[in-house]
N, C-alpha and C positions, 0 to 999 in steps of 0.2 A: 504494499499500500504506499503510495507516494503522498507525502504531506502537501497540503495546499501551499501555494507559493508564499502567501502572507505569513504562514506559520514557519516555513523554512527560513524566511528572512529573520523572523523573531528569534529562531533557535540559534542563529549565528551572532545575534546582537544583544541577547538578553542579559549579558553580564554587565553591560554599561549601566552606571547609576543613572536613574531617571529622576530628574528634578525639574518639575514644572512650577511656574510661578503664577500667582494670582494676576489677573489682567482686568483691573477695574475699568468699567466702561465698555468692555467687549462682551456683548450679550448679557451684561449686567450680572445679576445675582445667580443666574442659572449656571454660568461658568464657575462661579464660586462653589456651587453645590456639587458639580460633577468633575471639575478639572483641577482646582487649586490644590497645591501640594505644600508639604513642609520643605523649606529650602534651608539655606544657611541661617542658623539662628540669629535673630535680631530682636530688638526691643519690641514688645507687643504694642499694638495700637488699638484704639477703640473703633477705628474705621472698619466696616465690614470687609473691605478689600484686603485687609491684613489677616483674615481669618479663614480657616478651612471648615468644612462641615463633616461631622462625625455621625454616621448613620447608626441607628440602633440595631441590635442583633436580632430582635423579633418585634412583633407588632405592639408589644406592651410598652415600649418606650418611644420617645420623640427624638428627632435629630437635634444635635447641639453644635455650637461653635467650638472649634479648637483654635487656640492661639498658637503662635510660632513655637512655644515651648511644650505644646501638647496638653495644656490645661483646658478643661472642659467647662463651658458656661452655657446657660440656656439661651435659646433664640427667643427674644421677647417680642419682636415685631411679628404680628400675625401673618402678614403677607409673605414675609421671608420664610417663616416657619412652614407655611403651606407649600411654597415652592420647594423647600428642602425635603419635605415629606414626600412629595411627588417624585423628586429625583432619587430618593432613597428607596422607593418602592416601584421599580420599573414594571413589576407584575401588574400593577394597577393600570399601566398604559398598554397592556396587551403583549408584553415581551414574553418570549418562551422561557421556560425554566429547565435546568438540568439537575438531575438528582445525583447526590454524592453521599456515600456512607464512609464513616471513619471508625475503624475498629482498633481497640487496644488489646493486643495479645501479650503485652509485657507484664511484669510483676508489680509495677508502680503506676499510679495515676499519671496521666499525661495531660498537658494543656495545649490545645491546638489553636493556632491563629490562622487567619486568612487575610492576605494583604493584596490590594490592588497595586500592580507593578508600577504604573505611571504616577499615581498620587502618593505612594508609600503610606497610604492610610488603610485602615481596616476595610476589606472588600464587602460588597453587598452579598449577604448570605443569611438564610433563615434556618436555624437549627430546630429540630423537632422539640416539642414541648417537654419531653422527658429528660432533656439534657440541660445541664446548668451552664449558663454563660455569665462570665464576669470579666469586665475590662476587655471585651472583644476576644475572649478566649473561652473555648468550650472545655469543660472538665470531662474527661473520659476515664472511668475507673477500669481496673484490670478486668478483662473478659467482657467488656461492654462495648456497644456500638452506638454511635450517634448518627442519625440521618440529617441531611441538609438539602436545601433547595437553593440553587444559584441561578440568577437570571443570565440568559445568554448574552446580555449586554455587559456582563462583568469584565470581559476581555482578558488581557494578559494578567496573570495573578500567581500567587504562591501560597501554599500551605506549609507550615512548619510546626514543630512540636517540641516541647521540653518537659522535664519532670518537675519544673518549678514555675509558679505563676508570676508573670510580669507584674510588678507592684502597681497598685492603683495610682493614677496620675501619670503613668508612663504608657504610651501607646505601643502595643506589640507591633513589630515590623519585620515581616519575613524577608523583606528586601535586604535586611542586615544579616541574613542567615550565614552568608559566607564569612562576615566579620566575626560572628559568634560560633563558627564551625558547626552549624546545624544542617541536618539533612534537608534538602529542598525538594518539595513536590511542586513541580511547575505545571501550571495549567493555563489554557487559553480558551475561554468560553466565547462562543460566537454563533452566528447564523450563517446560512448559505450565502447571504449577501456580503458577509464580512470575512469569514475565515474557514467555513466548512468545505469539505470535499466529499461528494459533489456539491455544487452550489445550490442544488435544489433542497438540501436538508433544512429543516426548520430550526434546528439547533445542533450544537455539538460541543465537545470539549476535547482539545488535544492535551495529552498528559505525558510527563516524563519525570524521572528522578535525576537530580543533579548533585554531585559531590565535588564540583569544580572548586579548587582553591581560589581565593579572592583575586589574586593577581595573575592567574594562569592565562596564558595565551596559546594559540596553536604553535607559535614559534618556541615558547618555553616547553611545551609538551615534546616537540620534536628534539629539543636540545637535551632534556634530562627528566622528562615526565613531570614537569612543573615542580621540581624541588625548590624549596625556599621561596614559595610564592604565597604563603599564608596557611598552608595545611589544608587537608581535605575538608570540605563542607559536610561534616558527618557527625551526628551525635546519636541517632536512633536508627535501627534497621527498619526498612519499610518495603512493602510490596504494593504495586499498583495493578489493578485488573479491571477488565470490562468485558462483558459477554461478547464472544466471537472476535475479540481483539487481543493483541499481544499482552502478556503479563510480564512485568518487570520486577525483579527481586534483588534487593541490595541489602546485604548483611555483613557484619563484622566477623571477628574483631578486626580493628584497624591494624595494619601491618606495614612494615617498611619494605616488604618484598611482594611482588617483583618490580614495583613501580617507584622505587626511590623513597625519599624521606617525607613525602607528603602525608603518610599515614592513611592512605585510601583503605576503605573497607575491603577485607580479603575475600569475601564471598559475594561479589557484586558483578559477576560476569567478566567477560573479556573485552576491555575497551578498544581493542584493535581487531576484533572479529569481523567477518564479512556477513554476519547475521545479527539481528536485534531481537531480544526478548525470548521468553518461553524456555530458555535453557541456560544453565550456568556457563556453557561454553560460548554463548553469544553475548553481545554488548547489552547490558541491562541498565546502564546509567551513563550520564555525561561525566567522564573523568576530565575532559577537556572540551573546549567550545565547539569543535567542528568535526566530530567523527562521521564516517560514512560506511554503512548506512546509519542514519541518525536513530537513536533509540527513543523515538516518540511515536505515539499512536493516537487515533481519533476514536473517541467514544460517541456513538451516534444516537439519534432520538429514541427514546424509550429504554435506553440502557442506563445503568447506574455506574458511575466511576467509584470503584471500591478501593479505598486507601486503608491498608492494614499495617499498623505499627507492630512489628514482630517481637517475639521473645528473644532474649539474648542481647548481645552488645553490638 
């Protein structure tokens, strides 16, 4: 299966930091609600153009403003609040949704975050009512599964998990997973008009696992398998699956062999194989930015992307 061109481009560029800035006056507050991002920290201002919007994790909450330091404050103006609510709930505007399930097969509770790649803010996701969400992280106990619904408009995004909760007042950001050496589950939600293949599909999600070190490049991989470029982006073993689509499995323990000192997980497939997924002898994750064939696949309408955090290291 060949990935859609838009996703192939994303796969080669997704390591670059995405920092979008608020654009007061350009489509007004709507841009604020769906595009503005945290950039270089600066003094917070009372002007709406200096704020980003944080969407609630479920229908029980309301969107709030976030200042440049990630502090959350209520949206007082009724008109702005209404626009933010509509932007945070694309389902109300008829957008297709994609189902996701996250399972914890490990021995400890995990805390899972979902981040929009462009804005570096919590992505639009609705977790099932039996799951506990705090500070944009869902708590999943050992042996439990949480379901979620993600709008096809969510676009390029990332899931990440840890065994400790990000403190209140700090926004979890899976775009910093490489900095924190966390395993990245990379997703690209879309419709046939934006990123699905074939383009007739009503919705889809492309998915892959990435353990690429923060400063790894194709040239650095060719030189020495990205030694001394930040260490593998890996903290938890994970498996991605979707009905009738490739399954990717990436497990540890981390090892210095055979790919140098980056401490890549040792049971994560073969990053230089000529096949992808479904077998330990094939490429199951991105160890570096541009392998061929690329270990990513498309989950199509009616299917559920299954993310399973595995037992072990």
